[in-house]
N, C-alpha and C positions, 0 to 999 in steps of 0.2 A: 466800691472799691476798695475805700478803707479798711475793712473787716480783710479784705481778701490777704492786702499789704501786711495787715498787722500777724494776721496768723501767718504767712509765709515767714517774716522774719522771727516769730515765736517757734517754728520749726526747725527756721535754718539755725536757733540759736540752742535747739535742744537736740540737733545734729551735732553741733562742736562740742555741748557736754557730756553726751552721750557715753565715748568710749571713759572718761574720767568718772562717771557715774558708774557704767559698769564693773571698772576695776578696783573702784571704794567697794561697791557691793559684792562682786567675787573675793577679795582678798583682802577687807578688813571685815564689812558688816557680817558677813554670811562666818566666817570662823567666831566671830564674836558671840553668834546665836548660837553655835554648836557649842562652845563652850557653857553659854548660859545653861543651856537644855542638859549638858553634864553636870552639871553643880546643882543639878535638883533631883538628880537619882542616886542609887544606892550603889555603894561598891559591889562589885563581882568578886566572888569566892578568891580566885587566883588573880584578882586585879583587874583593873579598867572599871567596867559600868557592869551592873548585872542584867541578864538578859530574860526574859523579859524585863525591862527596865520596872523600877517601883521610885515612884518618885518622895522627896520627902523634904523635909526642910532642916534636916539635923547637919547636914555638911555646913551650913552657915552658922546653927547657932554654937557647933563645935570651937567656930573659931574665936570665941568672946572665953573660951577656956583662958585661965591667968597664963597659961604657959605662952600661949600663941599670942596673946592681947604684951605680952613682954617682949616676945621678938619682934612684932611690928613697932610697938613704942623706941625699941634699940635701934631698929630701921632708920625709924624719922631721928632720933638723936644724931646718927652719923650720919645722914644726908646732911641736916642742918648746919652741923661740924664742917663738913666739907663746901656746902656750898657757901657759907659765908668765907670760909678760907678762899677760895676761889673769886670771890666778889672782892673780899678785900685786898688780896694781893693782885689779884686780874685790874683793877681801876688803876691803880697807879702807871701799871705797864701798858695800859691800854692809853691813857692821857701821853704816856711817853713817844707813844709813837704819835701819837696824831698830831704831835708838835714836832716831826723832825719836817727831813725836806723830801720831797715826793720821792727820791730815789731810796735815801734809808727807809723811810716808812713801807715803800712797796718790799723793799728786803726785809724788815722787820717781819710785815705780815705774813710774807710766805714763810718765815721760819715758826710762827703760829701754825699756819696751816699744813705745812708738813707732819706732823704725828697722824695728821686723817689720810695720808696716804698709806699707811700702815696697819696692817689689821689689827684692831685693838688687843686681840689671844695674845698676837705676836709681842708687841707693848707689853703687854702686864706679867708675861713670861721674861723678858728682858729686862723688867723690874725686878722680877722674884729673883733673877741670877747676880743682879747688882747689889741686893740686899741679903743674900746669903751667907752666912758665917765665915767662909773663904771667897766671898764676891768681892768686886771691886772697889763698894765702900770702905768693908771692913778694913781689905787690904791697905788701903792708903792711908787710914786712919793709924792701923797698927807699924806701916813701914812710918809714918811722920812721927812716930811716940806721942800721938796724942791720947791714945788707950793703952792700957797693959794687955788685954786681951780683945777679940773680937766681940763687939756689940751683939745682942739677940733681939734683931731688928725685923724677924720672921715671924708669919704664924701668931700674930697677936692684932688686935687693933689697930694700934698706930700704922702699923705695914697695911691693912685695908683702909684706913684713911689717906696714909698717902698713896696709895694707887690709884685711889678714887678721885684725890685732887690732882694726880699726874695726868690720868684719864681725861677728866672732863673740864681741867684750866680753860683750852682752848675755847669752848664753849661759853664760857661767862666773859674771855676778852672781846669776843669780836662782837657781840651787840653793843657792849659799852663802847667800844672802840667807836662804832658807826654813831652812838648819838654823840659820843664827848666830841668825833670829828667835825659835826655840824654847829658846836656852839659857839658865838660871837664870845669871843676875849673880851671884845671891847665891853663890855659889860662888866666884868669884873673890875677895869679900869675905873668905869662910873663907879663901883661900889666903894675903891679905894678912894675917887675923890670925896665921896660923902661920910669918911673918916672909919671905913670897916676896914680892919685888918684883913690877910689874906684869910686866916682860916673862918673867920667869919662872914669873908664874902664866898668862902668854897663852899660853906653851910647853908647860906639863904640866897645864893644863888646859883653857882654853878651845881653842887648835887642836885637842888630841886629839879632844875631844866635836864638835866641828863638822866633824872627817873628812869625814863622809861627803858633805857639800855639796860641798867641795873635792874629792874624788876625782870626783863625780858631774859636775862643774865642767870636770876636767879631760880625762875620757871625753867629754863632749860636745863641745868647744872641739876637743880632739887629731883625732878620727875625722873629721870631715869636712874639717879642714884639710889634713889629709895627703893629701887625694884632691882638693885645691882645683883648678879649672883656669880660673873665670872672673877670679880675681882676677889671680894670675900671668898670665895672655894679656893680660888688656887694662893693669898696671900695670907689667908685667916688659915688656911690647912685645917678647916671643920672645927676650929676653937671659936670663929665672930659668926655666930648667929646671925644671919638677914633675912627679913620675909623674903626675897626673889631665892634665894639658897635651901629654903622651907618651902615654896613651891616648887623647884627642881627636884628637890627629893621626892615632893610627891608623886610626883610623874614618872619620877627615874625607877628610885629603889623601891621605895613602899608601893608603886602603883595603885596609889588612892585618887584617880583622875576626880571623882566628883569633889573631894576635898580641895585639890589643887585647883581646880576649876573656881571653887568657890572663893576660896583665898584672893585666886588672881581678881575677880570682880568686885570683892570687899577692896583691894588695894584700889582699884581703877578708881571707882567710886569715891572713895576719902580723898585721893589724890586730887582728883575731878574739883571736889567739892573744897578743899583747900586752895588750889591754884584760882576757884569762880573767887571765893573770899578775899584774897589776896589781893585779886584785879580790884575788886569792887572797893577795897579800900584805900588801894593804892591810888586809884579815881578821884574817891572823894577827898582824899590827903591834896592830890594835886590842884581839884576845885577851890578847895580853902585858903590854898596859895594865891 
């Protein structure tokens, strides 16, 4: 009888989980398997893949050419700059929001969330218009006599970093706010009673205890930024090459689907390894505290 009850419970659990499992299988795992398959075949003469398929590891070996490795490390550097900027500037804002009364806190959180209501592409185009030579920012600077002539703020690395920071800083603020909002500020008073100044109390008490939010913010920003292609393409004007724009070009203009698939899988694996290592090091650091 007990075995029948257990089997019934297992079947019920399997029935509840099956829609989500099928969704992941069809729309996540199956496309990954297809991309993995394409990454191991040769490119066709007119693009796409060769029919009948000829399997080769050359697509992966090609990635380790100094040209493509340079683009990858350039993408990692930009992603680190953007992520650090989002975390460093987002933490004080998350702290400020968490210390307001309920009415103001909800209003400020709404302002953080509002950008999600607009398509990311539309926001990128809006920022592009604002940074243009005859855009809003240059118009204000020139009319206020702060500069003699419009600044060149488009189609360079600065525009790409600014655009990525503008687009992804809400992803840093929200998890850090969730972590800071739960912090017990009486611990700061206790640290002060023990002789710690505000800076030392923050570094030794508040920051370690809110580190899960910081780690989550780091991951949520770094992972999408390292593979971004819309912002570098629009704000970089083809002058700032990132791994995302390289993949987009392989699937689009070059029609080299096997090489684009290989780059996608290498990027996914490297980011996954980096994220796992970061979580592991963060967990060890928290246990040491």
